[in-house]
Every structure is written in C-alpha cells, then in structure tokens.
C-alpha positions as a Python dict, from the first residue, in 0.01 Angstrom:
ca = {
    (1, 'M'): (0, 0, 0),
    (2, 'T'): (-351, 18, 133),
    (3, 'L'): (-364, -66, 495),
    (4, 'L'): (-728, -159, 499),
    (5, 'A'): (-676, -407, 213),
    (6, 'L'): (-369, -547, 363),
    (7, 'L'): (-554, -626, 699),
    (8, 'A'): (-850, -758, 500),
    (9, 'G'): (-616, -999, 316),
    (10, 'F'): (-448, -1106, 634),
    (11, 'A'): (-797, -1185, 800),
    (12, 'S'): (-927, -1352, 498),
    (13, 'G'): (-611, -1567, 440),
    (14, 'L'): (-582, -1674, 827),
    (15, 'S'): (-957, -1775, 802),
    (16, 'L'): (-886, -2001, 517),
    (17, 'I'): (-567, -2149, 642),
    (18, 'V'): (-647, -2223, 997),
    (19, 'V'): (-819, -2535, 946),
    (20, 'I'): (-792, -2901, 1011),
    (21, 'G'): (-634, -3025, 691),
    (22, 'A'): (-353, -3268, 566),
    (23, 'Q'): (-105, -2991, 504),
    (24, 'N'): (-145, -2853, 856),
    (25, 'A'): (-130, -3202, 1011),
    (26, 'F'): (198, -3267, 829),
    (27, 'V'): (353, -2927, 952),
    (28, 'L'): (240, -3006, 1287),
    (29, 'R'): (405, -3355, 1299),
    (30, 'T'): (714, -3206, 1142),
    (31, 'G'): (743, -2950, 1408),
    (32, 'L'): (691, -3184, 1685),
    (33, 'R'): (958, -3409, 1536),
    (34, 'R'): (1179, -3115, 1472),
    (35, 'E'): (1244, -3267, 1123),
    (36, 'H'): (1325, -3006, 854),
    (37, 'V'): (1088, -2772, 997),
    (38, 'L'): (1230, -2458, 813),
    (39, 'P'): (1216, -2608, 468),
    (40, 'V'): (860, -2741, 535),
    (41, 'V'): (746, -2403, 658),
    (42, 'A'): (906, -2211, 377),
    (43, 'I'): (753, -2446, 117),
    (44, 'C'): (401, -2410, 262),
    (45, 'A'): (413, -2025, 275),
    (46, 'L'): (601, -1986, -53),
    (47, 'S'): (340, -2210, -226),
    (48, 'D'): (58, -2020, -82),
    (49, 'A'): (217, -1685, -190),
    (50, 'V'): (261, -1785, -555),
    (51, 'L'): (-105, -1913, -568),
    (52, 'I'): (-233, -1608, -388),
    (53, 'F'): (-66, -1366, -608),
    (54, 'A'): (-162, -1572, -912),
    (55, 'G'): (-528, -1555, -794),
    (56, 'V'): (-480, -1169, -755),
    (57, 'A'): (-343, -1144, -1105),
    (58, 'G'): (-650, -1325, -1254),
    (59, 'V'): (-544, -1687, -1289),
    (60, 'G'): (-849, -1809, -1095),
    (61, 'A'): (-1057, -1716, -1399),
    (62, 'I'): (-878, -1962, -1596),
    (63, 'V'): (-913, -2226, -1350),
    (64, 'R'): (-1299, -2171, -1332),
    (65, 'V'): (-1312, -2224, -1712),
    (66, 'A'): (-1065, -2552, -1706),
    (67, 'P'): (-1222, -2776, -1456),
    (68, 'V'): (-1001, -3071, -1583),
    (69, 'A'): (-726, -2931, -1391),
    (70, 'L'): (-911, -2942, -1063),
    (71, 'Q'): (-1009, -3293, -1165),
    (72, 'I'): (-656, -3401, -1206),
    (73, 'A'): (-550, -3266, -875),
    (74, 'R'): (-851, -3414, -708),
    (75, 'W'): (-778, -3783, -808),
    (76, 'G'): (-395, -3738, -758),
    (77, 'G'): (-450, -3569, -422),
    (78, 'A'): (-715, -3848, -301),
    (79, 'A'): (-448, -4113, -397),
    (80, 'F'): (-174, -3935, -200),
    (81, 'L'): (-386, -3862, 112),
    (82, 'I'): (-502, -4265, 122),
    (83, 'G'): (-158, -4358, 76),
    (84, 'Y'): (-19, -4138, 355),
    (85, 'A'): (-281, -4259, 584),
    (86, 'V'): (-151, -4615, 538),
    (87, 'F'): (196, -4490, 647),
    (88, 'A'): (58, -4301, 937),
    (89, 'A'): (-148, -4604, 1058),
    (90, 'R'): (169, -4813, 1039),
    (91, 'R'): (347, -4562, 1254),
    (92, 'A'): (69, -4564, 1497),
    (93, 'F'): (82, -4943, 1540),
    (94, 'T'): (439, -4979, 1543),
    (95, 'P'): (603, -5060, 1879),
    (96, 'G'): (860, -4840, 2037),
    (97, 'R'): (928, -4531, 2183),
    (98, 'L'): (941, -4209, 1983),
    (99, 'D'): (1118, -3884, 2125),
    (100, 'A'): (1022, -3556, 1984),
    (101, 'A'): (1347, -3409, 2070),
    (102, 'G'): (1560, -3707, 1915),
    (103, 'L'): (1676, -3740, 1568),
    (104, 'G'): (1414, -3758, 1272),
    (105, 'V'): (1370, -4049, 1065),
    (106, 'M'): (1237, -3858, 765),
    (107, 'T'): (1508, -3735, 523),
    (108, 'L'): (1498, -3386, 369),
    (109, 'T'): (1394, -3510, 34),
    (110, 'T'): (1099, -3716, 166),
    (111, 'A'): (1003, -3406, 370),
    (112, 'V'): (1013, -3176, 89),
    (113, 'L'): (831, -3417, -155),
    (114, 'S'): (558, -3503, 93),
    (115, 'C'): (509, -3131, 157),
    (116, 'L'): (476, -3046, -211),
    (117, 'A'): (236, -3315, -274),
    (118, 'L'): (20, -3234, 11),
    (119, 'T'): (19, -2870, -96),
    (120, 'W'): (-7, -2887, -481),
    (121, 'L'): (-218, -3208, -518),
    (122, 'N'): (-488, -3054, -302),
    (123, 'P'): (-771, -2911, -523),
    (124, 'H'): (-895, -2704, -231),
    (125, 'V'): (-585, -2496, -224),
    (126, 'Y'): (-661, -2376, -560),
    (127, 'L'): (-1026, -2292, -481),
    (128, 'D'): (-915, -2109, -185),
    (129, 'T'): (-625, -1898, -316),
    (130, 'L'): (-681, -1870, -686),
    (131, 'V'): (-1051, -1864, -706),
    (132, 'L'): (-1176, -1725, -355),
    (133, 'L'): (-883, -1488, -257),
    (134, 'G'): (-839, -1387, -607),
    (135, 'S'): (-1207, -1284, -631),
    (136, 'L'): (-1197, -1106, -279),
    (137, 'S'): (-897, -907, -379),
    (138, 'A'): (-1093, -769, -671),
    (139, 'A'): (-1321, -590, -446),
    (140, 'H'): (-1013, -367, -339),
    (141, 'G'): (-953, -224, -669),
    (142, 'P'): (-661, -239, -912),
    (143, 'D'): (-412, -100, -650),
    (144, 'G'): (-552, -236, -330),
    (145, 'R'): (-594, -596, -452),
    (146, 'W'): (-217, -626, -434),
    (147, 'S'): (-201, -506, -73),
    (148, 'F'): (-485, -763, 6),
    (149, 'G'): (-266, -1026, -156),
    (150, 'V'): (47, -913, 62),
    (151, 'G'): (-168, -942, 367),
    (152, 'A'): (-300, -1298, 270),
    (153, 'A'): (62, -1406, 204),
    (154, 'M'): (164, -1266, 543),
    (155, 'A'): (-123, -1477, 702),
    (156, 'S'): (25, -1786, 549),
    (157, 'V'): (383, -1703, 674),
    (158, 'A'): (254, -1636, 1027),
    (159, 'W'): (33, -1945, 1065),
    (160, 'F'): (296, -2199, 937),
    (161, 'S'): (578, -2046, 1113),
    (162, 'L'): (357, -2062, 1432),
    (163, 'L'): (255, -2435, 1371),
    (164, 'G'): (588, -2557, 1269),
    (165, 'F'): (816, -2368, 1515),
    (166, 'G'): (547, -2362, 1802),
    (167, 'A'): (498, -2712, 1802),
    (168, 'R'): (810, -2787, 1990),
    (169, 'L'): (620, -2638, 2290),
    (170, 'L'): (425, -2955, 2304),
    (171, 'A'): (725, -3187, 2295),
    (172, 'P'): (686, -3298, 2675),
    (173, 'V'): (355, -3424, 2593),
    (174, 'F'): (469, -3592, 2280),
    (175, 'A'): (771, -3765, 2485),
    (176, 'R'): (514, -4042, 2567),
    (177, 'P'): (473, -4314, 2291),
    (178, 'M'): (98, -4320, 2323),
    (179, 'A'): (77, -3947, 2252),
    (180, 'W'): (252, -4025, 1928),
    (181, 'R'): (29, -4327, 1846),
    (182, 'V'): (-275, -4105, 1912),
    (183, 'L'): (-151, -3832, 1690),
    (184, 'D'): (-43, -4075, 1406),
    (185, 'G'): (-383, -4249, 1449),
    (186, 'A'): (-580, -3932, 1421),
    (187, 'I'): (-366, -3814, 1117),
    (188, 'A'): (-441, -4172, 932),
    (189, 'V'): (-812, -4116, 994),
    (190, 'L'): (-813, -3758, 891),
    (191, 'M'): (-615, -3846, 555),
    (192, 'V'): (-855, -4127, 477),
    (193, 'V'): (-1153, -3892, 528),
    (194, 'L'): (-1007, -3606, 324),
    (195, 'G'): (-927, -3842, 61),
    (196, 'V'): (-1275, -3997, 51),
    (197, 'L'): (-1435, -3653, 58),
    (198, 'L'): (-1208, -3546, -254),
    (199, 'L'): (-1344, -3850, -432),
    (200, 'A'): (-1696, -3802, -329),
    (201, 'G'): (-1683, -3435, -430),
    (202, 'G'): (-1619, -3470, -787),
}
C-alpha cells in the first residue's frame, strides 16, 4: 500500500465530504437526537466506500457515457429533498419541547430508508465518488489507485463518525426548543435550495 496515495485519497475524500449538504444535515440531526446513529453512520460510510471503489475500478467511465442514470437520480433526489424539507418545516413550527437526550421518534426503518435515499438519490455523490475520485485515483498508477481508494474511504468513515457521534457534545445547546426549531428551519431551507439546484442543473 502506497502511503502517499493513501494520504492523497484521505485528503481528497475529506475535501469532498466536508460540505453543507442534505446527507450531512441528516447525520447531524440523527446524532443530536441520538437516534440510530450507528446504522446511519455505517450506511453513509459503507455507501461511500462502495461508490469510491467502483470509481477506482473504472465504473465512472460508464457513468460518463450513460448520463440518463444521473438524470434519473437528479429528479428522484430533488423530489425527495423537497419532500423532506416539508417534514423539517413542520417540525420547526410544531410546538413542544424536544429533548436531545430523550427517546427518538424516528423508527430504525425510517432512519435507514431516509439515509439511503439521501445518499443514493443524490447525483452529486456519483460525480464526486465515481467520476472525480475515480479519475484522481488513476494518477497513482494501477497499484497506488487502490491505496488512494482506501484513503478516501477512511476519510468518509472518520467524517461521518465525527459528525454522528460527536454531535452529542452539542446536546446542551439543543436542549432548548428554539435551537431545534432553528436547526429544523435551516434544514428545511437547505433541502429546498438543494432540490431546486438539482432541478435547475439538469
């Protein structure tokens, strides 16, 4: 395993993952509520790893010549994001106190399906992992590219673990109802903006 390629993959993967997006917002909220954090983090990290190694293996080239796949993901992702925004907005305007340390209201099935949708219906994840990271890995040769992929996958594991399990450190702040309303309001706006941008970018 080439250390330089590993570090390059880690840095590249981290630079693409650490952005304000629908998936990260969902993981953050899950971590704050302490609702099914482990399966959500595992799904995000495993999904990224599958896509990263597929990109390293050359699937990105297939995606580039089959843009219809990205179009389907774009429309499906936009619909899901806007729908999720509606639910987030409803939470923001719902009276009552939310306790970050209390019992969650999201079932495991709902959390898993939401996480899968936010991950696999996002066309940007295919561009970032299959195309971009796949292309960058090629610069490290036939052997080094796999080390690059391992580094990128490690970055994904590190980031989602930090975001999901580290969110509980913010629990005292989110013990106040207004903090939750601000977060859910921000998530609702973010989802709508991302959904509109997906539609406009086609």
